[in-house]
C-alpha positions as CSV (number, residue, x, y, z in Angstrom):
1,M,13.1,14.3,-9.5
2,T,16.0,13.3,-11.8
3,H,18.2,14.5,-8.8
4,S,16.6,11.7,-6.7
5,F,17.5,9.2,-9.4
6,R,21.1,10.4,-9.6
7,L,21.5,10.2,-5.8
8,F,20.0,6.7,-5.7
9,D,22.2,5.5,-8.6
10,L,25.3,6.9,-6.7
11,F,24.5,5.1,-3.5
12,K,22.9,2.0,-4.9
13,P,26.1,-0.2,-4.9
14,A,26.6,0.7,-1.2
15,I,23.0,0.0,-0.3
16,F,23.0,-3.3,-2.1
17,A,26.3,-4.3,-0.3
18,L,24.2,-4.2,2.9
19,D,21.7,-6.8,3.9
20,S,18.2,-6.0,2.7
21,E,16.8,-4.8,6.0
22,T,19.8,-2.6,6.8
23,G,19.6,-1.2,3.3
24,H,16.0,-0.3,3.9
25,R,16.9,1.4,7.2
26,F,19.5,3.4,5.3
27,A,16.8,4.5,2.8
28,I,14.5,5.8,5.6
29,T,17.4,7.6,7.2
30,A,18.3,9.2,3.9
31,L,14.7,10.4,3.4
32,K,14.7,11.9,6.8
33,A,17.8,14.0,5.8
34,L,16.2,15.3,2.6
35,P,15.2,19.0,2.6
36,Q,11.4,18.9,3.2
37,K,9.2,19.9,0.3
38,R,5.5,20.4,0.7
39,A,3.1,17.8,-0.6
40,Q,1.2,18.7,-3.8
41,P,-2.0,20.4,-2.9
42,S,-5.2,18.7,-4.1
43,R,-6.0,20.3,-7.5
44,T,-7.9,19.7,-10.6
45,G,-5.9,18.4,-13.5
46,V,-5.5,15.4,-15.8
47,L,-4.0,13.2,-13.1
48,A,-6.2,14.3,-10.2
49,V,-8.6,11.7,-9.1
50,N,-11.3,11.5,-6.4
51,V,-11.6,8.2,-4.6
52,A,-13.8,7.7,-1.5
53,G,-14.3,11.4,-1.2
54,L,-10.6,12.1,-1.1
55,D,-8.8,14.3,-3.6
56,F,-5.6,12.8,-4.9
57,P,-3.3,15.1,-6.9
58,N,-2.1,12.0,-8.9
59,P,-2.9,8.3,-8.6
60,V,0.6,7.1,-7.7
61,G,1.2,6.2,-4.0
62,V,3.6,4.4,-1.7
63,A,2.4,1.1,-0.4
64,A,2.3,0.1,3.2
65,G,5.5,-1.6,4.4
66,F,7.9,1.0,3.2
67,D,7.3,3.5,6.0
68,K,6.1,1.1,8.8
69,D,6.4,3.5,11.7
70,A,5.2,6.7,10.0
71,E,8.7,8.2,10.0
72,V,8.8,9.8,6.5
73,P,5.3,10.4,5.1
74,D,6.0,14.0,4.3
75,A,9.3,13.3,2.7
76,L,7.6,10.8,0.4
77,L,4.7,13.2,-0.4
78,G,7.3,15.9,-1.2
79,L,8.9,13.6,-3.8
80,G,5.7,13.8,-5.9
81,F,3.7,10.8,-4.8
82,G,0.0,11.5,-4.8
83,F,-0.5,9.7,-1.4
84,T,1.4,7.5,1.0
85,E,0.3,4.7,3.3
86,V,2.1,4.1,6.6
87,G,2.2,0.9,8.6
88,S,1.2,-1.8,9.2
89,I,0.8,-0.5,12.8
90,T,-0.3,-2.8,15.6
91,P,-1.6,-1.8,19.1
92,K,1.6,-3.0,20.9
93,A,5.2,-2.8,19.6
94,Q,6.5,-6.1,18.3
95,S,9.8,-7.2,16.9
96,G,8.4,-9.4,14.1
97,N,9.9,-12.6,12.9
98,P,13.6,-13.6,13.4
99,K,16.2,-12.1,11.0
100,P,17.1,-12.5,8.2
101,R,13.5,-11.9,7.0
102,L,13.9,-9.6,4.0
103,F,15.5,-10.7,0.8
104,R,16.3,-9.0,-2.6
105,L,15.9,-11.3,-5.5
106,V,17.9,-9.1,-7.9
107,E,17.8,-11.4,-10.9
108,D,14.0,-11.4,-10.6
109,Q,13.5,-7.7,-9.6
110,A,11.6,-9.1,-6.7
111,V,11.5,-9.2,-2.9
112,I,10.6,-11.9,-0.4
113,N,9.7,-10.8,3.1
114,R,8.5,-12.5,6.3
115,M,8.8,-9.4,8.5
116,G,5.8,-10.3,10.7
117,F,4.3,-6.8,11.3
118,N,7.5,-5.5,13.0
119,N,6.7,-2.0,14.2
120,A,7.1,0.3,17.2
121,G,3.4,0.2,18.1
122,A,0.5,2.6,18.1
123,E,1.9,4.9,20.8
124,A,5.1,5.7,18.9
125,A,3.3,6.2,15.6
126,L,0.7,8.4,17.3
127,T,3.3,10.8,18.6
128,R,4.7,11.2,15.0
129,L,1.3,11.5,13.4
130,N,0.1,14.1,15.9
131,A,3.2,16.1,15.2
132,R,2.3,16.4,11.5
133,L,-1.4,17.2,11.9
134,G,-2.6,19.9,9.5
135,R,0.0,19.3,6.8
136,P,-1.2,18.7,3.3
137,G,-1.3,15.4,1.5
138,V,-3.4,12.1,1.5
139,L,-2.1,9.9,4.3
140,G,-3.4,6.3,4.7
141,I,-2.8,4.4,7.9
142,N,-2.6,0.6,7.6
143,I,-3.7,-1.2,10.7
144,G,-3.0,-4.7,11.9
145,A,-3.2,-7.1,14.8
146,N,-0.5,-8.3,17.2
147,K,0.7,-11.8,16.6
148,D,0.1,-12.9,20.2
149,S,-3.3,-11.1,20.5
150,E,-6.1,-13.1,22.1
151,D,-8.6,-11.2,20.1
152,R,-7.4,-9.9,16.8
153,V,-10.7,-8.3,15.8
154,A,-10.5,-6.2,19.0
155,D,-7.0,-5.2,17.9
156,Y,-8.2,-3.9,14.6
157,A,-11.1,-2.0,16.3
158,Q,-8.7,-0.5,18.8
159,M,-6.4,0.7,16.0
160,A,-9.3,2.1,14.1
161,S,-10.3,4.1,17.2
162,I,-6.8,5.4,17.8
163,M,-5.9,6.3,14.2
164,A,-9.2,7.5,12.7
165,P,-8.7,11.2,13.7
166,L,-5.3,11.2,12.1
167,A,-5.9,9.3,8.8
168,S,-7.1,10.3,5.4
169,Y,-8.1,6.7,5.2
170,L,-7.7,3.5,7.3
171,A,-6.4,0.4,5.5
172,V,-7.4,-2.8,7.1
173,N,-4.7,-5.4,6.4
174,V,-5.9,-9.0,6.7
175,S,-3.8,-10.3,3.9
176,S,-0.2,-10.5,5.2
177,P,1.0,-14.1,4.9
178,N,3.5,-13.6,7.7
179,T,1.2,-13.6,10.8
180,P,-0.1,-17.1,11.2
181,G,-3.9,-17.3,10.8
182,L,-4.3,-13.7,9.7
183,R,-5.6,-14.5,6.2
184,A,-8.4,-16.5,7.7
185,L,-10.0,-13.1,8.5
186,Q,-10.7,-12.8,4.8
187,D,-13.4,-15.5,5.2
188,E,-16.8,-14.1,4.7
189,G,-18.2,-14.4,8.2
190,A,-15.0,-13.3,9.9
191,L,-14.5,-10.4,7.5
192,T,-18.1,-9.1,8.0
193,D,-17.7,-9.1,11.8
194,L,-14.2,-7.4,11.5
195,I,-15.4,-4.7,9.2
196,D,-18.5,-4.0,11.4
197,Q,-16.3,-3.6,14.5
198,V,-13.8,-1.4,12.7
199,I,-16.6,0.9,11.4
200,A,-18.2,1.1,14.8
201,A,-14.8,2.0,16.4
202,R,-14.1,4.6,13.8
203,D,-17.5,6.2,14.1
204,T,-17.2,6.4,17.9
205,T,-13.8,8.2,17.8
206,A,-14.2,10.4,14.7
207,P,-17.9,10.8,14.0
208,E,-17.4,14.1,12.1
209,K,-14.3,13.1,10.3
210,A,-14.8,9.4,9.7
211,P,-12.1,8.4,7.3
212,P,-13.1,5.8,4.6
213,I,-12.1,2.2,5.2
214,F,-10.0,0.5,2.6
215,L,-9.5,-3.3,2.7
216,K,-6.2,-4.9,1.6
217,V,-6.6,-8.3,0.2
218,A,-4.3,-11.2,-0.9
219,P,-3.8,-12.2,-4.5
220,D,-4.1,-15.8,-3.5
221,L,-7.9,-16.0,-3.6
222,E,-10.3,-18.3,-5.3
223,L,-13.1,-16.7,-7.4
224,A,-15.7,-17.6,-4.7
225,D,-13.6,-15.6,-2.2
226,I,-13.4,-12.6,-4.6
227,D,-17.2,-12.6,-5.0
228,A,-17.7,-12.8,-1.2
229,I,-15.3,-10.0,-0.5
230,A,-16.9,-7.9,-3.3
231,R,-20.3,-8.4,-1.7
232,I,-19.0,-7.3,1.7
233,A,-17.2,-4.3,0.3
234,I,-20.4,-3.1,-1.5
235,D,-22.7,-3.9,1.5
236,K,-20.4,-2.1,4.0
237,K,-19.7,0.8,1.7
238,L,-16.0,0.4,1.9
239,G,-14.0,3.2,0.4
240,A,-11.7,1.0,-1.7
241,L,-10.2,-2.4,-2.1
242,I,-6.3,-2.6,-2.2
243,V,-5.4,-5.4,-4.6
244,S,-3.1,-6.9,-3.6
245,N,-0.7,-7.9,-0.9
246,T,2.3,-10.2,-1.5
247,T,1.8,-13.8,-2.8
248,I,2.7,-17.1,-1.2
249,S,2.7,-18.6,-4.7
250,R,6.1,-19.1,-6.4
251,P,6.4,-18.6,-10.2
252,T,9.6,-19.5,-11.8
253,L,12.4,-17.5,-10.1
254,R,16.1,-17.4,-10.7
255,S,17.5,-15.9,-7.5
256,R,19.3,-18.1,-4.9
257,H,16.7,-16.7,-2.4
258,A,13.8,-18.2,-4.3
259,G,13.2,-20.8,-1.7
260,E,12.8,-18.4,1.2
261,Q,9.5,-18.4,3.1
262,G,7.3,-15.3,3.1
263,G,5.4,-13.1,0.7
264,L,6.8,-12.5,-2.8
265,S,6.5,-9.0,-4.3
266,G,7.9,-7.2,-7.3
267,A,8.0,-8.1,-11.0
268,P,6.9,-11.8,-10.7
269,L,3.7,-10.6,-9.0
270,K,2.7,-8.3,-11.8
271,A,0.6,-10.7,-13.9
272,L,-1.3,-12.2,-10.9
273,A,-2.0,-8.8,-9.4
274,T,-3.2,-7.4,-12.7
275,Q,-5.6,-10.3,-13.1
276,R,-6.9,-9.8,-9.6
277,I,-7.8,-6.2,-10.5
278,R,-9.8,-7.5,-13.4
279,D,-11.4,-10.1,-11.2
280,F,-12.4,-7.6,-8.6
281,A,-13.6,-5.0,-11.2
282,K,-15.9,-7.7,-12.6
283,A,-17.1,-8.9,-9.2
284,T,-17.8,-5.3,-7.9
285,G,-19.2,-4.0,-11.2
286,G,-17.3,-0.9,-10.6
287,A,-19.2,-0.1,-7.4
288,V,-16.0,-0.1,-5.2
289,P,-12.8,1.7,-6.2
290,L,-9.7,-0.5,-6.6
291,I,-6.1,0.3,-5.8
292,G,-3.6,-1.7,-7.9
293,V,-0.5,-3.0,-6.1
294,G,2.1,-5.5,-7.1
295,G,4.9,-5.5,-9.7
296,I,4.4,-1.9,-10.8
297,A,7.7,-0.5,-11.9
298,S,6.9,1.9,-14.8
299,A,4.3,4.3,-16.2
300,D,3.3,1.5,-18.6
301,H,2.7,-0.9,-15.7
302,A,0.6,1.7,-13.9
303,W,-1.4,2.6,-17.0
304,E,-2.1,-1.1,-17.6
305,R,-3.4,-1.4,-14.0
306,I,-5.6,1.7,-14.4
307,R,-7.1,0.5,-17.6
308,A,-7.7,-2.9,-16.0
309,G,-9.8,-1.2,-13.4
310,A,-7.6,0.5,-10.7
311,S,-8.3,4.1,-9.8
312,L,-5.0,4.4,-7.9
313,V,-1.8,2.4,-7.8
314,Q,0.9,1.9,-5.2
315,L,4.6,1.0,-5.3
316,Y,7.1,-0.5,-2.9
317,S,9.4,-3.2,-4.2
318,A,10.2,-1.3,-7.4
319,M,11.7,1.4,-5.3
320,V,14.2,-1.1,-3.9
321,Y,15.7,-1.3,-7.4
322,H,14.9,2.2,-8.8
323,G,14.8,4.5,-5.8
324,P,12.2,6.8,-4.4
325,G,12.3,9.1,-7.4
326,L,10.4,6.4,-9.4
327,G,7.0,7.8,-8.3
328,A,7.6,11.1,-10.0
329,Q,8.9,9.4,-13.1
330,I,5.7,7.3,-13.3
331,V,3.6,10.4,-12.8
332,K,5.3,12.1,-15.7
333,G,4.9,9.0,-17.9
334,L,1.2,8.7,-17.1
335,E,0.6,12.3,-18.4
336,R,2.2,11.2,-21.7
337,L,0.2,7.9,-21.9
338,M,-3.1,9.7,-21.2
339,A,-2.4,12.2,-24.0
340,R,-1.3,9.4,-26.4
341,D,-4.6,7.4,-25.8
342,G,-6.9,10.5,-25.8
343,F,-8.0,10.5,-22.2
344,T,-8.7,13.7,-20.3
345,S,-8.9,12.2,-16.8
346,I,-7.8,9.2,-14.8
347,A,-11.5,8.4,-14.0
348,E,-12.2,8.2,-17.7
349,A,-9.4,5.7,-18.2
350,V,-10.3,3.4,-15.3
351,G,-11.4,0.0,-16.6
352,S,-11.2,1.2,-20.2
353,E,-9.3,-1.8,-21.5
């Protein structure tokens, strides 16, 4: 994996000379060109962890948003990630918000995006995902609703029906700040109805292979919202909560892009996202697994999130600055940290702070 770091360091000046969205497209193209390695098989070992009945070879995954159209899941798994999550994918293709809509905040090691669920739609993703059926690796599919939909809940149900047979898990994304009104679906009544319809659609399409439902939530929640979401997650037997999406809050930032509208991710999100893991761990009493996302850029960051209550972690923004080889580096570091602190499994370390 050091080879991946050397290549990224070599090309980083050229990538950063491009605008952010073009640079990201370059990264996807480069991953497509890599020699394909097989994903790690599920195995027992110090980093292996079982969440929602799924066996993860290690707890470090790629967050949704990096591979929106399911173009490179196997390339990412081959780099040593324990899982990857594609999407968000919506029923119909949509172009998203006007460009520019993705900004590197280099001085802050952060990213602001207002992409708006740009993706090629369910049909295009379905073609790619069908082509990889039978390959190893944990693959999550993150589903969303079209911006102009007259019935967003129906969009989620439709996506659950389409993608259930192809997914290791389905991630329901109601926490993007870039689709107007979407976060309102986190309200207790709306969320209960949404989850019920997603579960019904999943069970109709894939009754024998019903993938667990993960729910991705925002960090910008009040404690009452956290308690309500925790109750729903327990009651509906959700597979996990993904904590968290980008934030609309603005801590002190140095970059000239600090005033851009959209969701903030990367290093400035770390403290808030870690606190939200603690909040959801307390609210759920450990009854629902948590996936920690936001500001994770090192093994120490991942270990902190695990000890705060996360069973798995995900990266995205840190790869903008450190390259796709970062996942393997974190995995190696986690083995060292586990040995240092005397843990023999990830499950044993979860919530141990």
